Structure formats: structure tokens, C-alpha cells
MARVEX-285580 format. One record per residue: residue number from 1; residue in one letter; x, y, z of N, C-alpha, C, O in turn. Coordinates in nm, 2 decimals, decimal comma, padded with zeros to 4 digits. Example, Ala and Ser with C-alpha at 12.3 -4.5 7.8 and 13.67 -1.06 7.14 Angstrom:
2
+-----+------+--------+--------+--------+--------+--------+--------+--------+--------+--------+--------+--------+--------+
! seq ! type !   n.px !   n.py !   n.pz !  ca.px !  ca.py !  ca.pz !   c.px !   c.py !   c.pz !   o.px !   o.py !   o.pz !
+-----+------+--------+--------+--------+--------+--------+--------+--------+--------+--------+--------+--------+--------+
!   1 !    a !  01,32 ! -00,57 !  00,78 !  01,23 ! -00,45 !  00,78 !  01,32 ! -00,33 !  00,78 !  01,42 ! -00,33 !  00,85 !
!   2 !    s !  01,28 ! -00,22 !  00,71 !  01,37 ! -00,11 !  00,71 !  01,29 !  00,00 !  00,79 !  01,34 !  00,11 !  00,80 !
+-----+------+--------+--------+--------+--------+--------+--------+--------+--------+--------+--------+--------+--------+
//
This chain:
136
+-----+------+--------+--------+--------+--------+--------+--------+--------+--------+--------+--------+--------+--------+
! seq ! type !   n.px !   n.py !   n.pz !  ca.px !  ca.py !  ca.pz !   c.px !   c.py !   c.pz !   o.px !   o.py !   o.pz !
+-----+------+--------+--------+--------+--------+--------+--------+--------+--------+--------+--------+--------+--------+
!   1 !    m ! -07,00 ! -13,17 ! -01,34 ! -07,03 ! -13,26 ! -01,42 ! -06,96 ! -13,36 ! -01,45 ! -06,85 ! -13,37 ! -01,41 !
!   2 !    v ! -07,01 ! -13,44 ! -01,52 ! -07,00 ! -13,61 ! -01,56 ! -06,91 ! -13,65 ! -01,67 ! -06,93 ! -13,56 ! -01,75 !
!   3 !    e ! -06,84 ! -13,71 ! -01,70 ! -06,84 ! -13,77 ! -01,86 ! -06,94 ! -13,86 ! -01,87 ! -06,99 ! -13,95 ! -01,80 !
!   4 !    i ! -06,94 ! -13,78 ! -02,04 ! -07,01 ! -13,80 ! -02,06 ! -06,92 ! -13,88 ! -02,22 ! -06,86 ! -13,82 ! -02,30 !
!   5 !    g ! -06,95 ! -14,01 ! -02,21 ! -06,93 ! -14,05 ! -02,35 ! -07,05 ! -14,04 ! -02,48 ! -07,16 ! -14,01 ! -02,49 !
!   6 !    k ! -06,97 ! -14,08 ! -02,55 ! -07,02 ! -14,09 ! -02,76 ! -07,15 ! -14,13 ! -02,74 ! -07,23 ! -14,04 ! -02,77 !
!   7 !    e ! -07,21 ! -14,23 ! -02,69 ! -07,32 ! -14,29 ! -02,70 ! -07,42 ! -14,23 ! -02,63 ! -07,53 ! -14,24 ! -02,66 !
!   8 !    v ! -07,37 ! -14,15 ! -02,48 ! -07,50 ! -14,04 ! -02,49 ! -07,48 ! -13,96 ! -02,58 ! -07,59 ! -13,92 ! -02,59 !
!   9 !    f ! -07,40 ! -13,89 ! -02,68 ! -07,45 ! -13,81 ! -02,75 ! -07,55 ! -13,84 ! -02,87 ! -07,63 ! -13,76 ! -02,93 !
!  10 !    e ! -07,53 ! -13,94 ! -02,89 ! -07,56 ! -14,05 ! -03,01 ! -07,71 ! -14,05 ! -02,97 ! -07,79 ! -14,02 ! -03,05 !
!  11 !    i ! -07,74 ! -14,08 ! -02,83 ! -07,87 ! -14,10 ! -02,81 ! -07,97 ! -13,96 ! -02,76 ! -08,09 ! -13,94 ! -02,78 !
!  12 !    v ! -07,90 ! -13,90 ! -02,71 ! -07,97 ! -13,77 ! -02,72 ! -07,98 ! -13,67 ! -02,82 ! -08,07 ! -13,58 ! -02,81 !
!  13 !    n ! -07,87 ! -13,66 ! -02,95 ! -07,90 ! -13,57 ! -03,05 ! -07,94 ! -13,64 ! -03,15 ! -07,92 ! -13,60 ! -03,27 !
!  14 !    k ! -07,99 ! -13,78 ! -03,12 ! -08,05 ! -13,87 ! -03,27 ! -08,15 ! -13,79 ! -03,29 ! -08,21 ! -13,73 ! -03,20 !
!  15 !    p ! -08,17 ! -13,79 ! -03,46 ! -08,29 ! -13,74 ! -03,50 ! -08,41 ! -13,82 ! -03,44 ! -08,41 ! -13,95 ! -03,44 !
!  16 !    g ! -08,52 ! -13,74 ! -03,40 ! -08,64 ! -13,83 ! -03,37 ! -08,61 ! -13,90 ! -03,28 ! -08,66 ! -14,02 ! -03,28 !
!  17 !    r ! -08,53 ! -13,86 ! -03,17 ! -08,57 ! -13,95 ! -03,03 ! -08,68 ! -13,86 ! -02,94 ! -08,73 ! -13,75 ! -02,95 !
!  18 !    i ! -08,71 ! -13,95 ! -02,87 ! -08,78 ! -13,85 ! -02,75 ! -08,72 ! -13,88 ! -02,62 ! -08,67 ! -13,97 ! -02,57 !
!  19 !    g ! -08,77 ! -13,69 ! -02,58 ! -08,72 ! -13,63 ! -02,47 ! -08,82 ! -13,59 ! -02,35 ! -08,90 ! -13,50 ! -02,37 !
!  20 !    i ! -08,82 ! -13,64 ! -02,28 ! -08,87 ! -13,61 ! -02,19 ! -08,84 ! -13,53 ! -02,10 ! -08,76 ! -13,60 ! -02,04 !
!  21 !    l ! -08,84 ! -13,43 ! -02,03 ! -08,83 ! -13,31 ! -01,92 ! -08,90 ! -13,36 ! -01,78 ! -09,02 ! -13,32 ! -01,78 !
!  22 !    s ! -08,87 ! -13,41 ! -01,69 ! -08,90 ! -13,40 ! -01,55 ! -08,87 ! -13,28 ! -01,47 ! -08,75 ! -13,24 ! -01,46 !
!  23 !    t ! -08,99 ! -13,19 ! -01,40 ! -08,96 ! -13,09 ! -01,34 ! -09,01 ! -13,09 ! -01,17 ! -09,07 ! -13,19 ! -01,13 !
!  24 !    a ! -08,99 ! -13,00 ! -01,08 ! -09,08 ! -12,99 ! -00,99 ! -09,08 ! -12,86 ! -00,92 ! -08,98 ! -12,79 ! -00,93 !
!  25 !    d ! -09,14 ! -12,83 ! -00,88 ! -09,19 ! -12,67 ! -00,81 ! -09,11 ! -12,69 ! -00,68 ! -09,06 ! -12,80 ! -00,64 !
!  26 !    k ! -09,10 ! -12,56 ! -00,61 ! -09,03 ! -12,53 ! -00,46 ! -09,11 ! -12,64 ! -00,36 ! -09,05 ! -12,67 ! -00,25 !
!  27 !    e ! -09,23 ! -12,70 ! -00,39 ! -09,33 ! -12,74 ! -00,31 ! -09,33 ! -12,89 ! -00,34 ! -09,39 ! -12,97 ! -00,27 !
!  28 !    g ! -09,26 ! -12,91 ! -00,47 ! -09,24 ! -13,09 ! -00,46 ! -09,37 ! -13,13 ! -00,57 ! -09,43 ! -13,24 ! -00,57 !
!  29 !    q ! -09,40 ! -13,05 ! -00,65 ! -09,53 ! -13,13 ! -00,75 ! -09,44 ! -13,14 ! -00,87 ! -09,38 ! -13,05 ! -00,92 !
!  30 !    p ! -09,44 ! -13,22 ! -00,90 ! -09,36 ! -13,26 ! -01,04 ! -09,45 ! -13,25 ! -01,14 ! -09,57 ! -13,26 ! -01,12 !
!  31 !    n ! -09,39 ! -13,22 ! -01,29 ! -09,42 ! -13,19 ! -01,40 ! -09,34 ! -13,33 ! -01,52 ! -09,24 ! -13,40 ! -01,51 !
!  32 !    a ! -09,43 ! -13,33 ! -01,59 ! -09,34 ! -13,40 ! -01,74 ! -09,35 ! -13,35 ! -01,86 ! -09,46 ! -13,36 ! -01,92 !
!  33 !    a ! -09,28 ! -13,30 ! -01,90 ! -09,30 ! -13,24 ! -02,09 ! -09,17 ! -13,34 ! -02,16 ! -09,06 ! -13,38 ! -02,12 !
!  34 !    y ! -09,25 ! -13,34 ! -02,29 ! -09,21 ! -13,35 ! -02,39 ! -09,10 ! -13,23 ! -02,44 ! -09,12 ! -13,11 ! -02,43 !
!  35 !    f ! -09,02 ! -13,28 ! -02,48 ! -08,90 ! -13,17 ! -02,54 ! -08,87 ! -13,23 ! -02,66 ! -08,83 ! -13,35 ! -02,66 !
!  36 !    g ! -08,87 ! -13,15 ! -02,80 ! -08,81 ! -13,18 ! -02,91 ! -08,69 ! -13,07 ! -02,94 ! -08,61 ! -13,07 ! -03,04 !
!  37 !    s ! -08,70 ! -13,00 ! -02,88 ! -08,58 ! -12,88 ! -02,88 ! -08,44 ! -12,94 ! -02,81 ! -08,36 ! -12,94 ! -02,90 !
!  38 !    l ! -08,40 ! -12,98 ! -02,74 ! -08,30 ! -13,04 ! -02,63 ! -08,22 ! -13,09 ! -02,72 ! -08,27 ! -13,17 ! -02,80 !
!  39 !    r ! -08,08 ! -13,05 ! -02,73 ! -07,97 ! -13,09 ! -02,76 ! -07,84 ! -13,11 ! -02,66 ! -07,83 ! -13,02 ! -02,57 !
!  40 !    l ! -07,77 ! -13,20 ! -02,67 ! -07,64 ! -13,17 ! -02,59 ! -07,53 ! -13,17 ! -02,65 ! -07,48 ! -13,26 ! -02,72 !
!  41 !    t ! -07,47 ! -13,03 ! -02,63 ! -07,37 ! -12,96 ! -02,67 ! -07,23 ! -13,06 ! -02,68 ! -07,22 ! -13,16 ! -02,61 !
!  42 !    e ! -07,13 ! -13,00 ! -02,77 ! -07,03 ! -13,04 ! -02,73 ! -06,93 ! -12,99 ! -02,59 ! -06,82 ! -13,03 ! -02,58 !
!  43 !    e ! -06,98 ! -12,91 ! -02,49 ! -06,92 ! -12,88 ! -02,37 ! -07,03 ! -12,99 ! -02,28 ! -07,03 ! -12,97 ! -02,16 !
!  44 !    g ! -07,09 ! -13,07 ! -02,32 ! -07,14 ! -13,21 ! -02,28 ! -07,27 ! -13,11 ! -02,19 ! -07,31 ! -13,15 ! -02,08 !
!  45 !    s ! -07,34 ! -12,98 ! -02,25 ! -07,47 ! -12,96 ! -02,16 ! -07,62 ! -12,96 ! -02,23 ! -07,65 ! -12,95 ! -02,35 !
!  46 !    i ! -07,68 ! -12,97 ! -02,14 ! -07,84 ! -13,02 ! -02,25 ! -07,82 ! -12,85 ! -02,26 ! -07,74 ! -12,78 ! -02,21 !
!  47 !    v ! -07,93 ! -12,82 ! -02,34 ! -07,96 ! -12,65 ! -02,37 ! -08,13 ! -12,71 ! -02,42 ! -08,15 ! -12,83 ! -02,46 !
!  48 !    l ! -08,21 ! -12,63 ! -02,42 ! -08,34 ! -12,65 ! -02,50 ! -08,43 ! -12,53 ! -02,44 ! -08,44 ! -12,49 ! -02,33 !
!  49 !    g ! -08,52 ! -12,48 ! -02,59 ! -08,63 ! -12,37 ! -02,59 ! -08,73 ! -12,44 ! -02,44 ! -08,72 ! -12,54 ! -02,36 !
!  50 !    l ! -08,81 ! -12,33 ! -02,44 ! -08,93 ! -12,35 ! -02,29 ! -09,03 ! -12,24 ! -02,38 ! -09,02 ! -12,15 ! -02,46 !
!  51 !    g ! -09,11 ! -12,28 ! -02,33 ! -09,24 ! -12,17 ! -02,37 ! -09,32 ! -12,12 ! -02,25 ! -09,31 ! -12,22 ! -02,17 !
!  52 !    s ! -09,37 ! -12,04 ! -02,19 ! -09,45 ! -11,98 ! -02,11 ! -09,56 ! -12,12 ! -02,05 ! -09,68 ! -12,14 ! -02,07 !
!  53 !    n ! -09,45 ! -12,21 ! -01,94 ! -09,49 ! -12,33 ! -01,91 ! -09,45 ! -12,37 ! -01,81 ! -09,35 ! -12,33 ! -01,77 !
!  54 !    r ! -09,53 ! -12,48 ! -01,73 ! -09,51 ! -12,56 ! -01,58 ! -09,33 ! -12,56 ! -01,60 ! -09,27 ! -12,48 ! -01,54 !
!  55 !    s ! -09,26 ! -12,64 ! -01,67 ! -09,09 ! -12,69 ! -01,70 ! -09,05 ! -12,53 ! -01,63 ! -09,04 ! -12,50 ! -01,51 !
!  56 !    l ! -09,03 ! -12,42 ! -01,76 ! -09,03 ! -12,29 ! -01,70 ! -09,04 ! -12,24 ! -01,55 ! -08,95 ! -12,21 ! -01,47 !
!  57 !    k ! -09,15 ! -12,25 ! -01,53 ! -09,19 ! -12,22 ! -01,38 ! -09,13 ! -12,26 ! -01,28 ! -09,06 ! -12,19 ! -01,19 !
!  58 !    n ! -09,16 ! -12,42 ! -01,29 ! -09,07 ! -12,51 ! -01,18 ! -08,90 ! -12,53 ! -01,20 ! -08,84 ! -12,59 ! -01,12 !
!  59 !    l ! -08,85 ! -12,48 ! -01,32 ! -08,70 ! -12,43 ! -01,31 ! -08,67 ! -12,29 ! -01,23 ! -08,61 ! -12,29 ! -01,12 !
!  60 !    e ! -08,73 ! -12,18 ! -01,30 ! -08,72 ! -12,10 ! -01,19 ! -08,73 ! -12,09 ! -01,07 ! -08,69 ! -11,98 ! -01,02 !
!  61 !    e ! -08,79 ! -12,18 ! -00,97 ! -08,77 ! -12,19 ! -00,85 ! -08,69 ! -12,33 ! -00,79 ! -08,65 ! -12,35 ! -00,68 !
!  62 !    n ! -08,68 ! -12,39 ! -00,88 ! -08,63 ! -12,54 ! -00,83 ! -08,50 ! -12,60 ! -00,96 ! -08,55 ! -12,63 ! -01,07 !
!  63 !    p ! -08,33 ! -12,61 ! -00,93 ! -08,26 ! -12,56 ! -01,06 ! -08,26 ! -12,77 ! -01,06 ! -08,15 ! -12,81 ! -01,11 !
!  64 !    l ! -08,33 ! -12,88 ! -01,02 ! -08,29 ! -12,99 ! -01,04 ! -08,42 ! -13,04 ! -01,14 ! -08,53 ! -13,01 ! -01,11 !
!  65 !    a ! -08,36 ! -13,10 ! -01,25 ! -08,46 ! -13,17 ! -01,37 ! -08,37 ! -13,33 ! -01,38 ! -08,25 ! -13,34 ! -01,34 !
!  66 !    v ! -08,44 ! -13,42 ! -01,44 ! -08,42 ! -13,53 ! -01,52 ! -08,51 ! -13,55 ! -01,63 ! -08,63 ! -13,57 ! -01,65 !
!  67 !    l ! -08,39 ! -13,55 ! -01,72 ! -08,41 ! -13,57 ! -01,86 ! -08,42 ! -13,73 ! -01,89 ! -08,32 ! -13,80 ! -01,87 !
!  68 !    f ! -08,57 ! -13,81 ! -01,93 ! -08,58 ! -13,95 ! -01,98 ! -08,56 ! -14,00 ! -02,12 ! -08,67 ! -14,04 ! -02,16 !
!  69 !    c ! -08,45 ! -14,00 ! -02,21 ! -08,43 ! -13,97 ! -02,35 ! -08,44 ! -14,15 ! -02,37 ! -08,43 ! -14,23 ! -02,28 !
!  70 !    v ! -08,49 ! -14,17 ! -02,55 ! -08,51 ! -14,28 ! -02,58 ! -08,48 ! -14,31 ! -02,68 ! -08,47 ! -14,19 ! -02,73 !
!  71 !    t ! -08,44 ! -14,39 ! -02,79 ! -08,43 ! -14,34 ! -02,92 ! -08,56 ! -14,43 ! -03,05 ! -08,56 ! -14,44 ! -03,17 !
!  72 !    k ! -08,64 ! -14,47 ! -02,96 ! -08,77 ! -14,51 ! -03,05 ! -08,90 ! -14,49 ! -02,96 ! -08,92 ! -14,46 ! -02,84 !
!  73 !    s ! -08,96 ! -14,52 ! -03,04 ! -09,14 ! -14,59 ! -02,93 ! -09,15 ! -14,73 ! -03,00 ! -09,09 ! -14,74 ! -03,11 !
!  74 !    p ! -09,24 ! -14,84 ! -02,96 ! -09,26 ! -14,84 ! -02,82 ! -09,13 ! -14,83 ! -02,72 ! -09,01 ! -14,86 ! -02,73 !
!  75 !    v ! -09,18 ! -14,79 ! -02,63 ! -09,05 ! -14,79 ! -02,49 ! -09,07 ! -14,95 ! -02,42 ! -09,17 ! -14,99 ! -02,37 !
!  76 !    g ! -08,97 ! -15,01 ! -02,43 ! -08,98 ! -15,13 ! -02,37 ! -08,83 ! -15,12 ! -02,28 ! -08,76 ! -15,02 ! -02,24 !
!  77 !    f ! -08,80 ! -15,31 ! -02,24 ! -08,72 ! -15,28 ! -02,16 ! -08,62 ! -15,32 ! -02,21 ! -08,54 ! -15,34 ! -02,12 !
!  78 !    q ! -08,53 ! -15,35 ! -02,38 ! -08,43 ! -15,31 ! -02,41 ! -08,45 ! -15,20 ! -02,51 ! -08,37 ! -15,21 ! -02,61 !
!  79 !    t ! -08,52 ! -15,12 ! -02,52 ! -08,49 ! -15,01 ! -02,63 ! -08,37 ! -14,92 ! -02,53 ! -08,33 ! -14,93 ! -02,42 !
!  80 !    p ! -08,34 ! -14,85 ! -02,63 ! -08,20 ! -14,73 ! -02,61 ! -08,27 ! -14,61 ! -02,56 ! -08,37 ! -14,54 ! -02,58 !
!  81 !    g ! -08,18 ! -14,61 ! -02,48 ! -08,16 ! -14,48 ! -02,41 ! -08,10 ! -14,49 ! -02,22 ! -08,05 ! -14,57 ! -02,15 !
!  82 !    l ! -08,15 ! -14,34 ! -02,21 ! -08,10 ! -14,32 ! -02,07 ! -08,16 ! -14,21 ! -01,99 ! -08,22 ! -14,12 ! -02,06 !
!  83 !    r ! -08,16 ! -14,19 ! -01,82 ! -08,19 ! -14,11 ! -01,77 ! -08,09 ! -14,01 ! -01,77 ! -07,98 ! -14,06 ! -01,74 !
!  84 !    l ! -08,08 ! -13,86 ! -01,79 ! -07,97 ! -13,78 ! -01,72 ! -08,00 ! -13,70 ! -01,61 ! -08,10 ! -13,63 ! -01,60 !
!  85 !    y ! -07,94 ! -13,70 ! -01,54 ! -08,02 ! -13,56 ! -01,38 ! -07,92 ! -13,47 ! -01,38 ! -07,80 ! -13,49 ! -01,36 !
!  86 !    l ! -07,99 ! -13,34 ! -01,41 ! -07,95 ! -13,27 ! -01,44 ! -07,97 ! -13,13 ! -01,37 ! -08,07 ! -13,12 ! -01,31 !
!  87 !    k ! -07,87 ! -12,98 ! -01,37 ! -07,87 ! -12,92 ! -01,28 ! -07,91 ! -12,81 ! -01,34 ! -07,83 ! -12,80 ! -01,43 !
!  88 !    l ! -07,98 ! -12,69 ! -01,34 ! -07,99 ! -12,56 ! -01,39 ! -07,85 ! -12,47 ! -01,40 ! -07,79 ! -12,44 ! -01,29 !
!  89 !    k ! -07,80 ! -12,43 ! -01,51 ! -07,71 ! -12,29 ! -01,52 ! -07,73 ! -12,18 ! -01,51 ! -07,70 ! -12,09 ! -01,43 !
!  90 !    e ! -07,83 ! -12,20 ! -01,64 ! -07,90 ! -12,04 ! -01,68 ! -08,01 ! -12,05 ! -01,73 ! -08,05 ! -12,15 ! -01,78 !
!  91 !    i ! -08,10 ! -11,93 ! -01,71 ! -08,24 ! -11,93 ! -01,81 ! -08,19 ! -11,78 ! -01,86 ! -08,19 ! -11,68 ! -01,80 !
!  92 !    q ! -08,17 ! -11,80 ! -01,99 ! -08,19 ! -11,65 ! -02,10 ! -08,34 ! -11,67 ! -02,16 ! -08,40 ! -11,75 ! -02,22 !
!  93 !    k ! -08,36 ! -11,53 ! -02,11 ! -08,50 ! -11,44 ! -02,22 ! -08,45 ! -11,39 ! -02,32 ! -08,54 ! -11,36 ! -02,39 !
!  94 !    s ! -08,32 ! -11,37 ! -02,36 ! -08,29 ! -11,29 ! -02,43 ! -08,12 ! -11,31 ! -02,45 ! -08,05 ! -11,31 ! -02,35 !
!  95 !    g ! -08,07 ! -11,32 ! -02,55 ! -07,91 ! -11,31 ! -02,50 ! -07,86 ! -11,42 ! -02,65 ! -07,95 ! -11,44 ! -02,72 !
!  96 !    s ! -07,71 ! -11,49 ! -02,68 ! -07,72 ! -11,55 ! -02,74 ! -07,78 ! -11,72 ! -02,73 ! -07,85 ! -11,77 ! -02,83 !
!  97 !    l ! -07,77 ! -11,78 ! -02,65 ! -07,83 ! -11,90 ! -02,60 ! -08,00 ! -11,92 ! -02,66 ! -08,05 ! -12,01 ! -02,71 !
!  98 !    y ! -08,05 ! -11,79 ! -02,62 ! -08,21 ! -11,79 ! -02,64 ! -08,21 ! -11,77 ! -02,82 ! -08,29 ! -11,84 ! -02,89 !
!  99 !    e ! -08,12 ! -11,66 ! -02,89 ! -08,15 ! -11,65 ! -03,02 ! -08,11 ! -11,80 ! -03,09 ! -08,19 ! -11,85 ! -03,17 !
! 100 !    n ! -07,98 ! -11,87 ! -03,05 ! -07,93 ! -11,99 ! -03,16 ! -08,06 ! -12,07 ! -03,15 ! -08,13 ! -12,13 ! -03,24 !
! 101 !    i ! -08,09 ! -12,05 ! -02,98 ! -08,22 ! -12,20 ! -02,99 ! -08,34 ! -12,15 ! -03,09 ! -08,39 ! -12,23 ! -03,17 !
! 102 !    k ! -08,39 ! -12,03 ! -03,08 ! -08,48 ! -12,00 ! -03,13 ! -08,50 ! -12,01 ! -03,32 ! -08,60 ! -12,04 ! -03,39 !
! 103 !    a ! -08,35 ! -11,97 ! -03,35 ! -08,30 ! -12,04 ! -03,48 ! -08,30 ! -12,13 ! -03,48 ! -08,28 ! -12,13 ! -03,61 !
! 104 !    a ! -08,30 ! -12,25 ! -03,45 ! -08,26 ! -12,38 ! -03,43 ! -08,39 ! -12,43 ! -03,48 ! -08,40 ! -12,50 ! -03,59 !
! 105 !    i ! -08,52 ! -12,38 ! -03,36 ! -08,61 ! -12,43 ! -03,35 ! -08,69 ! -12,38 ! -03,53 ! -08,72 ! -12,45 ! -03,63 !
! 106 !    t ! -08,69 ! -12,25 ! -03,52 ! -08,74 ! -12,21 ! -03,68 ! -08,69 ! -12,34 ! -03,79 ! -08,77 ! -12,41 ! -03,84 !
! 107 !    e ! -08,53 ! -12,33 ! -03,79 ! -08,50 ! -12,48 ! -03,91 ! -08,58 ! -12,54 ! -03,92 ! -08,66 ! -12,53 ! -04,01 !
! 108 !    h ! -08,57 ! -12,64 ! -03,81 ! -08,65 ! -12,76 ! -03,76 ! -08,80 ! -12,73 ! -03,75 ! -08,81 ! -12,71 ! -03,87 !
! 109 !    a ! -08,87 ! -12,72 ! -03,72 ! -08,97 ! -12,72 ! -03,68 ! -09,06 ! -12,59 ! -03,70 ! -09,16 ! -12,56 ! -03,63 !
! 110 !    g ! -09,01 ! -12,50 ! -03,80 ! -09,04 ! -12,37 ! -03,84 ! -09,12 ! -12,28 ! -03,75 ! -09,15 ! -12,32 ! -03,65 !
! 111 !    a ! -09,16 ! -12,13 ! -03,79 ! -09,21 ! -11,99 ! -03,75 ! -09,28 ! -11,99 ! -03,64 ! -09,29 ! -11,91 ! -03,55 !
! 112 !    d ! -09,33 ! -12,10 ! -03,65 ! -09,47 ! -12,07 ! -03,58 ! -09,43 ! -12,10 ! -03,42 ! -09,45 ! -12,05 ! -03,31 !
! 113 !    a ! -09,35 ! -12,24 ! -03,45 ! -09,31 ! -12,30 ! -03,32 ! -09,20 ! -12,22 ! -03,26 ! -09,22 ! -12,22 ! -03,14 !
! 114 !    a ! -09,08 ! -12,16 ! -03,31 ! -09,01 ! -12,08 ! -03,22 ! -09,07 ! -11,97 ! -03,19 ! -09,03 ! -11,90 ! -03,09 !
! 115 !    k ! -09,20 ! -11,91 ! -03,26 ! -09,28 ! -11,80 ! -03,18 ! -09,30 ! -11,85 ! -03,01 ! -09,28 ! -11,78 ! -02,92 !
! 116 !    t ! -09,32 ! -11,98 ! -03,00 ! -09,39 ! -11,97 ! -02,88 ! -09,27 ! -12,00 ! -02,73 ! -09,28 ! -12,03 ! -02,61 !
! 117 !    i ! -09,15 ! -11,96 ! -02,81 ! -08,99 ! -11,99 ! -02,69 ! -09,00 ! -11,86 ! -02,66 ! -08,99 ! -11,76 ! -02,74 !
! 118 !    v ! -09,04 ! -11,88 ! -02,50 ! -09,00 ! -11,78 ! -02,41 ! -08,86 ! -11,72 ! -02,34 ! -08,82 ! -11,60 ! -02,32 !
! 119 !    a ! -08,79 ! -11,84 ! -02,33 ! -08,69 ! -11,89 ! -02,28 ! -08,56 ! -12,02 ! -02,33 ! -08,59 ! -12,10 ! -02,41 !
! 120 !    a ! -08,42 ! -12,01 ! -02,25 ! -08,35 ! -12,11 ! -02,34 ! -08,31 ! -12,14 ! -02,21 ! -08,32 ! -12,05 ! -02,13 !
! 121 !    a ! -08,28 ! -12,27 ! -02,17 ! -08,22 ! -12,30 ! -02,01 ! -08,13 ! -12,35 ! -02,08 ! -08,13 ! -12,32 ! -02,20 !
! 122 !    s ! -08,01 ! -12,43 ! -02,03 ! -07,92 ! -12,51 ! -02,05 ! -07,85 ! -12,54 ! -01,86 ! -07,85 ! -12,48 ! -01,76 !
! 123 !    f ! -07,80 ! -12,68 ! -01,92 ! -07,81 ! -12,77 ! -01,77 ! -07,69 ! -12,81 ! -01,75 ! -07,64 ! -12,80 ! -01,86 !
! 124 !    d ! -07,61 ! -12,87 ! -01,66 ! -07,52 ! -12,94 ! -01,67 ! -07,59 ! -13,10 ! -01,60 ! -07,70 ! -13,12 ! -01,53 !
! 125 !    v ! -07,48 ! -13,20 ! -01,65 ! -07,54 ! -13,29 ! -01,62 ! -07,47 ! -13,37 ! -01,51 ! -07,35 ! -13,40 ! -01,51 !
! 126 !    t ! -07,55 ! -13,39 ! -01,41 ! -07,46 ! -13,40 ! -01,27 ! -07,48 ! -13,61 ! -01,26 ! -07,42 ! -13,69 ! -01,19 !
! 127 !    e ! -07,57 ! -13,63 ! -01,34 ! -07,54 ! -13,84 ! -01,35 ! -07,64 ! -13,85 ! -01,43 ! -07,75 ! -13,80 ! -01,46 !
! 128 !    i ! -07,54 ! -13,96 ! -01,47 ! -07,61 ! -14,04 ! -01,61 ! -07,63 ! -14,17 ! -01,54 ! -07,56 ! -14,20 ! -01,45 !
! 129 !    r ! -07,77 ! -14,25 ! -01,59 ! -07,80 ! -14,37 ! -01,51 ! -07,88 ! -14,43 ! -01,66 ! -07,96 ! -14,36 ! -01,72 !
! 130 !    k ! -07,84 ! -14,55 ! -01,70 ! -07,94 ! -14,62 ! -01,77 ! -08,12 ! -14,62 ! -01,78 ! -08,17 ! -14,58 ! -01,68 !
! 131 !    l ! -08,19 ! -14,66 ! -01,89 ! -08,31 ! -14,61 ! -01,88 ! -08,32 ! -14,75 ! -01,78 ! -08,33 ! -14,70 ! -01,67 !
! 132 !    v ! -08,33 ! -14,88 ! -01,78 ! -08,36 ! -15,00 ! -01,74 ! -08,22 ! -14,97 ! -01,63 ! -08,11 ! -14,99 ! -01,68 !
! 133 !    d ! -08,23 ! -14,92 ! -01,45 ! -08,10 ! -14,98 ! -01,38 ! -08,15 ! -15,08 ! -01,29 ! -08,24 ! -15,02 ! -01,23 !
! 134 !    w ! -08,15 ! -15,15 ! -01,26 ! -08,18 ! -15,31 ! -01,19 ! -08,09 ! -15,25 ! -01,06 ! -08,10 ! -15,31 ! -00,96 !
! 135 !    q ! -08,02 ! -15,16 ! -01,05 ! -07,89 ! -15,16 ! -00,96 ! -07,96 ! -15,06 ! -00,87 ! -07,95 ! -15,11 ! -00,75 !
! 136 !    g ! -08,04 ! -14,94 ! -00,87 ! -08,07 ! -14,85 ! -00,79 ! -08,04 ! -14,77 ! -00,82 ! -08,07 ! -14,67 ! -00,76 !
+-----+------+--------+--------+--------+--------+--------+--------+--------+--------+--------+--------+--------+--------+
//
């Protein structure tokens, strides 16, 4: 894991921020999806709820992902944000992480949204990059 500063917590956990999770299956076929449920925990893990979708399927085949996170739209070269490179720690389809994610989604988005959640995922952050990084 990498050291995660206060600014990263503020961006990822900011209400209304935009989070796009990019995954790929075992053949490298990519997918990107918007996530409102993701959070950065005090321990430095990214956690989120997953429906029965491509993101879940891809993570079951390939543990690597990238989270594109910005604080507002439209997105431009000056927009505050970052890219977090992730490695899956676990997927729960029952258990405390799963129940906590479903409860949080119920509270913030309603019971109908929570019903779509079939799994919860937890990730280690392996690298943090600026949204626009001219250094490669």
C-alpha cells in the first residue's frame, strides 16, 4: 500500500464527487463504470458495492483496477481529482463488509438501490497519480 494523504481522503470521500472504476477481464477486455457507493476507509482501503455486472465479473477474473475520481464536472485540466491504482483484497457476498455497504447505500440512495447490490469489494491502493500527470 501507499501513503494516503488528507487531500486524497477529501477527494474520494467528498459528497457529490464522480468516481469511475475501470476494470478488465482475464483477456484484457476493458470496462468503466460510475460508482456512487465507493469510500476510502480510515485504514486506507477503497470499498464499494457491486451489482451483478461487468465490474464484478471482471474483478472475479482480474484483481487490478483503476479509480478515476474528480470533485466536479465538467472535467478540465484544472479539475481537482486523481487516479488511484487498486488491487482487490476481497469480494464478499455476505458478511460484515457486505452488510455495511448495503446499509450505507440504503441510507444514502434508498432501499431500491441497495437491492441491486450483490457483493462488496475491498481494495488496496497501490499507486496514486494526479488526474493530469505530464510526467507519465
